C-alpha positions as CSV (number, residue, x, y, z in Angstrom):
1,I,-36.1,-13.1,59.4
2,P,-38.5,-15.2,61.4
3,Q,-42.2,-14.4,60.8
4,Q,-43.0,-13.4,64.4
5,H,-40.7,-10.4,64.2
6,G,-40.8,-7.7,61.7
7,P,-37.6,-6.0,60.4
8,E,-38.1,-3.1,62.8
9,A,-37.7,-5.5,65.7
10,A,-34.4,-6.9,64.6
11,V,-30.9,-6.1,66.0
12,L,-28.3,-6.2,63.3
13,K,-24.6,-6.4,64.0
14,E,-22.1,-5.5,61.4
15,I,-18.3,-6.1,61.4
16,V,-16.8,-3.0,59.9
17,G,-13.4,-2.4,58.3
18,Q,-12.9,-6.0,57.2
19,G,-13.2,-7.7,53.7
20,P,-16.0,-10.2,53.1
21,E,-14.0,-13.3,54.1
22,A,-12.8,-11.8,57.4
23,C,-16.4,-10.5,58.1
24,L,-17.8,-13.9,57.5
25,L,-15.3,-15.5,59.8
26,K,-16.0,-12.9,62.7
27,C,-19.8,-13.5,62.3
28,Q,-19.2,-17.3,62.4
29,E,-17.2,-16.9,65.6
30,A,-20.0,-14.9,67.2
31,L,-22.6,-17.4,66.1
32,S,-20.4,-20.4,67.4
33,C,-20.3,-18.7,70.9
34,H,-24.0,-18.0,70.8
35,A,-24.9,-21.6,69.7
36,A,-22.7,-23.2,72.4
37,A,-24.1,-20.8,75.1
38,T,-27.7,-21.5,74.0
39,Y,-27.2,-25.3,74.2
40,L,-25.4,-25.1,77.6
41,A,-28.3,-22.9,79.0
42,L,-30.8,-25.5,78.1
43,I,-28.9,-28.1,80.1
44,F,-28.4,-25.7,82.9
45,N,-32.1,-24.9,83.1
46,D,-32.9,-28.6,83.6
47,L,-30.4,-28.6,86.5
48,L,-32.1,-25.5,88.0
49,R,-35.7,-26.8,87.9
50,P,-35.7,-28.6,91.3
51,H,-34.2,-25.5,93.0
52,T,-35.7,-22.4,91.3
53,A,-38.3,-21.3,88.7
54,V,-35.7,-19.0,87.2
55,T,-34.5,-19.9,83.6
56,L,-31.9,-18.5,81.2
57,H,-32.6,-18.0,77.5
58,F,-30.4,-16.7,74.8
59,V,-32.1,-14.7,72.0
60,Q,-32.3,-16.3,68.5
61,N,-29.3,-15.4,66.4
62,M,-28.5,-16.0,62.8
63,L,-26.3,-15.1,59.9
64,I,-27.6,-13.0,57.1
65,R,-26.2,-12.1,53.8
66,L,-27.0,-8.9,52.0
67,D,-26.1,-9.4,48.3
68,H,-26.5,-5.7,47.5
69,R,-23.4,-5.0,49.7
70,P,-20.6,-7.0,48.1
71,D,-17.8,-5.4,50.3
72,Q,-19.7,-6.1,53.6
73,P,-22.3,-8.7,52.8
74,Y,-22.5,-10.5,56.2
75,M,-24.2,-9.4,59.4
76,T,-25.8,-11.2,62.4
77,W,-29.4,-10.8,63.2
78,E,-30.8,-11.1,66.8
79,E,-34.3,-11.0,68.1
80,P,-34.7,-8.0,70.5
81,I,-34.8,-8.3,74.2
82,V,-38.4,-7.1,74.9
83,A,-38.9,-7.2,78.7
84,G,-37.0,-5.9,81.6
85,H,-34.1,-3.6,82.2
86,W,-30.9,-4.4,80.3
87,E,-27.8,-5.2,82.5
88,K,-24.4,-6.7,82.0
89,Y,-24.2,-9.4,84.7
90,N,-20.6,-10.4,84.0
91,N,-18.0,-9.7,81.2
92,N,-15.1,-11.4,79.6
93,S,-12.6,-9.3,81.7
94,G,-13.6,-10.8,85.0
95,M,-16.3,-8.3,86.2
96,C,-19.2,-10.0,88.1
97,L,-22.1,-7.6,88.9
98,P,-22.8,-7.4,92.6
99,C,-25.8,-9.5,93.5
100,P,-28.5,-8.3,93.8
101,S,-28.0,-5.7,91.2
102,L,-27.5,-2.2,92.7
103,S,-29.6,-0.5,89.9
104,T,-32.6,-2.9,89.7
105,G,-32.4,-5.1,92.8
106,T,-32.5,-8.2,90.5
107,D,-31.1,-11.4,92.0
108,H,-29.0,-12.7,89.2
109,S,-27.4,-15.5,91.1
110,A,-28.5,-18.0,88.3
111,V,-26.6,-16.1,85.7
112,Q,-23.4,-16.1,87.8
113,A,-23.9,-19.8,88.7
114,F,-24.3,-20.5,84.9
115,S,-20.9,-19.1,84.1
116,H,-19.4,-21.0,87.0
117,W,-21.2,-24.2,86.0
118,T,-20.0,-24.0,82.3
119,H,-16.4,-24.1,83.6
120,S,-17.1,-26.9,86.0
121,M,-19.1,-29.1,83.6
122,S,-16.5,-28.8,80.9
123,G,-13.8,-30.0,83.2
124,G,-12.2,-26.5,83.2
125,R,-12.0,-26.3,79.4
126,L,-14.4,-23.5,78.8
127,M,-16.6,-20.8,80.4
128,V,-19.6,-18.8,79.0
129,V,-19.2,-15.1,80.2
130,D,-20.2,-11.7,79.0
131,C,-23.7,-12.6,80.1
132,Q,-25.9,-9.6,79.4
133,G,-29.6,-9.0,78.9
134,A,-32.7,-8.5,81.0
135,Y,-34.8,-10.2,83.6
136,D,-38.5,-10.6,83.2
137,E,-40.1,-11.0,86.6
138,A,-43.4,-12.2,85.3
139,S,-41.8,-15.2,83.4
140,Q,-38.8,-15.5,85.8
141,R,-36.6,-15.6,82.8
142,F,-33.3,-14.0,82.0
143,T,-33.1,-13.2,78.3
144,L,-29.4,-13.0,77.3
145,T,-27.6,-11.9,74.3
146,D,-24.1,-11.7,72.8
147,P,-22.1,-14.1,75.0
148,A,-18.3,-14.7,74.9
149,I,-16.6,-18.0,75.6
150,H,-13.2,-18.5,77.3
151,C,-11.7,-21.7,76.2
152,V,-8.3,-23.4,76.8
153,S,-7.9,-23.5,73.0
154,L,-7.3,-19.8,72.1
155,L,-8.1,-20.6,68.5
156,K,-11.8,-21.1,69.2
157,F,-14.5,-18.6,69.9
158,G,-12.8,-15.5,68.5
159,G,-10.9,-12.5,69.9
160,T,-12.9,-12.3,73.2
161,N,-11.5,-15.7,74.3
162,I,-8.7,-15.1,76.7
163,G,-8.6,-18.6,77.9
164,K,-7.2,-19.5,81.3
165,K,-6.6,-15.8,82.2
166,G,-10.4,-15.3,81.7
167,F,-11.2,-18.2,84.0
168,A,-8.9,-16.7,86.7
169,R,-10.3,-13.3,86.4
170,F,-13.9,-14.6,86.7
171,F,-13.1,-16.6,89.8
172,K,-11.4,-13.6,91.3
173,T,-14.7,-11.7,91.5
174,H,-17.3,-14.5,91.4
175,R,-18.9,-15.2,94.8
176,C,-20.5,-18.6,94.9
177,N,-24.2,-18.4,95.7
178,A,-27.0,-20.7,96.8
179,I,-27.5,-21.9,93.3
180,C,-23.8,-22.9,92.9
181,T,-24.2,-24.8,96.1
182,A,-27.6,-26.4,95.2
183,I,-26.3,-27.8,92.0
184,G,-23.1,-28.9,93.5
185,I,-20.5,-27.0,91.5
186,Q,-17.0,-26.3,92.9
187,V,-14.1,-24.3,91.6
188,I,-11.7,-26.4,89.5
189,A,-8.0,-25.6,90.4
């Protein structure tokens, strides 16, 4: 666990009801989604800079092994989301939260544009969804956690990947916004 966080600050996720090999595979699938979403958010933030001060950040995430638990030795560790009100901005079944958020008034256009942009920049091959977390007004930063990725290859990114069906469901509820327009993304047919 990184030095800046004590064990009380960690979020641990356990895969239950699976043997050690299946548990490791599920953790690796979650980590691969997280790593891809983190990388794509860094690129997206560079595109946003001329248009807005808002940025997206995925919390740090890693695999841990607990040797004293031979039947369930693997878990994922995430740093906590410390600032703001937690919300699910979109999910892997097609829901896009109305913008601004009805409960907090947060303009989360950047998060919805991020999901749209991941589809566009990949040539329609993948899309980061299930964007959830909190917005910190002081830093103008969305801190996100636990993404899912839809991909044309259903063998990648785990059981939350519903591929082209997921793309279609997202675009059924997504409303392009000023950020979509500013960075020049369009729906891929």
